[in-house]
N, C-alpha and C positions, 0 to 999 in steps of 0.2 A: 422472688425467683419463680413463684407459682405461675405467673402470667407469661413467662418467657416462652415455654414450649407452645402454648396455644397461640401466642402472637406469631411465632415463626411459622406455625402450621397455616394460620389464616393468610399471612403474607405470601407463603408459597402457593397456596390454593389460588389466590387472586392473580398472581403474576403468571403462573403456568397455564392459565386459561387462554393465553396467547397461542399456545403450542399447536393445537388442532383447530384454531378458529377458521382457517382456510378450508380444512376438510369438511367441517360442519355445513358450510355454505357452498360446497363444491358444485352441486347441481345448478345453483343460481349463477355461479361464476362461469360454468361451462356454457350456460344459455346466453348470458349477457356478453361474454367475451368471444362466443362462437368457437369453442374449443372442442377437441376430441375427448372422449371419455377417459382415455388413458392419461390425461393431464393430471389426474389424481396422484399418480406415482411421482410425477415430476414436482408437483407442489409439495408433497410430503418430503421428498428428497431435498428440496431447496432449503427447508427449515433444518433438516438434519445436516446438510453441508455447512450451513451457517453456524450451527451449534458446534460442529466438529472444528471448524476454523476458529471459532471463538474460544473453545476449550484449549485448543493448541496454543493460541496466543496467550491466554490467561496462564496456562501451565508453564510455558517457556519463560514468561516474564514473572512467574511466581506471584501474581497479583493478589491472590487470595491470602497469601502468607505475609506479604510485604505491606499491605494496606489494610485499613479497617474493613472487615468483611461486610459489616452493615452498610457502610458507605458505598462499597462496590455494588452491593445488592440494590441499593436505592438508585444509583446512577444507571445501572443496567436496566432496571425496571422501567425507568422513564424513557430511555432510548429505544428499548424494545417496543414500548407502547406507541411511540411516534412512528416507527417503521411499520407496525401493524396497521396503523391508521392509513398508511399508503395504499392499502387494498381498495379503498373507496375512490381513489383517483382514476380518471380516465386514461389508463396506460395500456401499452401493448402487453401481450403475455410475457415477454421477457422482463418488462418492468415489474409485473406482478411477481414473477419468480425472484427478482432482485430484492423486492421488499420483504418477501418471506425469508430469503437468505439472511438479510440484515436483522430481521426479528430473531431468527435462530442464533445469530452471532451473539446477541446480547442476552439471550436466554442462558448462555454459558456463565454469565455473572449472576444468575438466579438459582438454578437447580443445584449445581455442585457447591456453590458458595453457601446456599441455605444449609446443606449438609455439613459444611465446614463450621458454620455458626453453631449448629446443634452439637457437634463434637467438641466445640470449645466450652460448652456448658455441661454436657452430660457424658463424662467418661464412664461412669457406672450406669448401666441400663441403656447403653447407646442403641442397642437393637430395638428396644421399645420406642425410644425417641425417634429414631429414623423410620420406624414403622408408621408412626403418626405423620411424619414429614413426607415420606413417599406416598402415603395414603392421600395427603393433600394434593400432591402432584397428580395422582391418578384422577381424582375427582375434578381437579382443575383442567386436566386434559380432556375429560369427558364433558365438561360443563358447556362448551359451545354447542354440542349436540342437543343438550336440554334447551338452551336458549333458542335454537333453531326450531325445535318441536313446538315451543310456545309462541314463536313469532313467525310461523309458517306463512301467514297471510300478510305479513308486513315486509317491507324492504329488507333485504339481507344485510344492508349496511348497518342495521341496528345491532346485529351480533358483533360487528367490528367495533362499533362505538362502545358497546358494553364491555367487551374484553379489554379494550384500550384503557377505559376508566378504571377497571378493576386492577390492572397492572400498576398504574400510578398510585392508587390507594394502597396497594400491598407494599410497594417500595417505601412509601411514606411511613406506613405503620412500622416497618422494620427499622427504619432510620430513627424514628422517634422513640420507640419503646424497647429496642434490643441493643444495648451497648455491647462492646467487645466482651467476650466470655472470660471467666476466671482461668480457664486452662489454655488460653491462646498463647502461643509462643510469639513474642514480640518481634516486629520488623526484621526479617531476614535480609541480608544483602542479596543483590541480584546475582543469580547463578543459573546460567542457561541449561545446565545439565541436572538441576535439582529434581526435575520432573521424572527422571529415570532412576532415582535413588532407590525407590521401593522395589524395583525389579531385580535388584541384587539379592533379595530375600526369596528363598524358594517358596515359603508359604504365601507370600504376597503374590508371586507369579501364579501359583495354583488357583487362588481364589479369584484373581483377575481373569484368568482364562475361563473359570466357571461363570463369571459375570458376562464375558464375551459370548459364551454359548447361550446364555439367557437372552442376551440382546438380539441375537440372530432371529429369535422367535417373536419377542415382545412387540416391537413397534410395527412389524409387518402384520401381525395379528390385529393390532389396533387400527392400522390404516385400512385393512381390508374387511373389518366387521361390517361397515355399511355396504360393501360390495357383496359380501355373503348374503346379507338380508335382501338386498335388491335382486340378486340372482334367484333367490327363493321366490320372491314376488313375481318375477318373470316366469318362473317355472310353474307356479301355482297362482294364477291370476286372481283367484278368489281368496287368497290368503290374507291380503290387506294388512301386512305387517307395517307398523309405524316405524320406519327405518331410523329417523333421528332419535326418537324416544327410546327405542330398544338399544340403539348404539350407546346412548348415555348410560343406561343401566348395565349393559354388558361390560363396558369399559370402567364405568364409575364404581361398580361393585367391588372391583379390585382394591379400592381404597380400604374397604373393611378387611379384606384379606391381608393387606399390609399391616394393619393395626393388630389383627389377631395373630399373624405370624410373628410380629415383634414381641407380643406378650408371651407366646409359646417359647420363643427363644430364651426368655428369662429363665425358664425351667429346664429346657432340653438342649439348649445351645443353638447358636445361629446357624452353624454349619449343618447340623442334622435337619433342622426344619427347612433350610434352603434346599437340601438334597431331596427331601420328600416333595416339595412344591415343584422342583425341576422335573422330577420323575413323572408327576401327575400331568404337568403341562405337555411333556413329551408324549405321554400316552394319548392325550387329547389330539395331538397332531396325527398320530397313527390311526386313530379310530374315526377321524373327521369324515372320511367318505361314507361312513355308516349313517351319519346324522345330517349332513348339509342339505340333502334334498329328500329327507324322509317326509312322507306325506302327512304325518301328524306334526303340525307346526309347533305345538307346545313342547314336544321332545327336542326339536331344534333349539328353541329358546332356552330350555333348561340346560342343554349341552353347552351352548355358547356362554350362558351365565357362569357355569362351572369353569369353563376354560378361561373366562375373564377373571375369575377368582385366582386360579392357580398360576396363571401366566405371569402375574406381577407379585405374588406373595413373597417370592424369594428376593426381589429387588432390594428392599431395605436391608436384608440380611447380608447380601453380597457387599453392599456399601459398608455395613458394619465390619465385616471381615477385612475389607480393604483398609478401612480406617485403623483397625486394630493392629494390622500388620505393617502399616506404613511408618516411616520415620516420623517422630513427633514434630520435628521442626519443618517438615514439608508435607504434613497431612493434607492440607487443603489442595496443594499442588498435585499430590498423588491421586486424590479423589478426582481431580479435574482431568488428568491425563488418562486415567482409566475410563472416565466418561467419554473422552475424546475418541479413544480407540473403539469403545463399545458402540458409539453412535456412528462411527465410520462403517462398522459391520452392518448396521441397520440399513444403510443406503444400498449396499450390495444385496441384502436380503429382499428389500422392497422391489428393487429393479429386477432381480432375478425372478421373483414371483410374478411381477407384472409382465415380463417378457415371455416366460414359459407358459403362462396361463393361456396364451393363444394356441399352444400346441398340446398341452396336457388337459386343460379344462378345469372348471371351478370345483368339480367334485374331488379330484385327486391332487390338485396342485399344492395343497397345504401339508401334504405328507413330507415335502421337502423341508418344512420348518423343524421337523424332528431331529435333524442333524445337530442343531444348536444344543438342545437339552442333552443329547448323547455325549457330545464333547464336554459340556459343562459337568456332567456327572463323573466322567473319567478324570477330569481335572480335580474335582473335589476329593475323589478317592486318593489321588496323589498328595493332596494337601493333608489329608488325614494321616497317611503313612508318614509324611514328613514330621507332623506334630508328634506322633508316637516315638519316632526315632530321636527327636529332640529331647523328649522326656527321659528316654533311656540313657 
């Protein structure tokens, strides 16, 4: 049993490196495909649309609960890798978006299914386990930026080849060394409304809305970190910030925050730590105009590193709260449908910021991200009151 969690973590890290592979090589894609700079938002949204479609299909068909999660994870990792490889083909921009959409579709069989596998093994200490798991997702998401920083003088195709290979390896590792967990509820019959069962519970609804508020901010922040750093370089031409390397550290540092938050939740409770992280990330949104174009570049870097820590620290804790409040027989499906809705929100957020940045400007645009943490905190307060009422 000791090797189970590390194996799940490694597999999740390898497979989720596909997520932002396109973003890491975006300048090269824009140059080679002769695209407009705002194509970044469309490329990010294509993955998110694919993921949303995939999670909806997986949830309605209750795939994660009806079939072996490790098998689902393996098949999804291989198919996602194949469509990721499509980026190196000489296609039109619409073809590029289609390949990213299909990659996102099969990521639906990786991220939420990985959490389902962990919950089948670790009912006690689930917050800690998901902390490591989401931490792997974060580092995997940031990893293409690191690859790009080390292969800056090499063809961008190598980033695609590397992330494709990692996904296949990750899926194979999961299939080979992680059998179905001892707490898995065996093969449920097909039920098209099972994905909605959790929303009948008030606590489930409250923590789900908290997660939705968190998602309004998270992926838009990740998508626009390179934009923030590039804008700073344009403002201060002598700054010379290494955008890919700093993007990796700013996004990837959140992996440590997930682990640390998961450990703290063992002592103080998942809901309390999630609320603190959500408050701090919302505060970062509100004070962002003070730092984004400050003339002392190390203050900008420290601020973005801190934001990168707190923006994701609550993610495994929300997943823990969702899993704990979901019906046992549809836990995997409940996690998947909540992911589906949450990632739908990220598309609205990314496109909103992308559109309004033409009118508001890079200094003040990220104030709009604070709406998510505010809504999330209000939802968590409702969940806490419901929990107290239940105890009484």
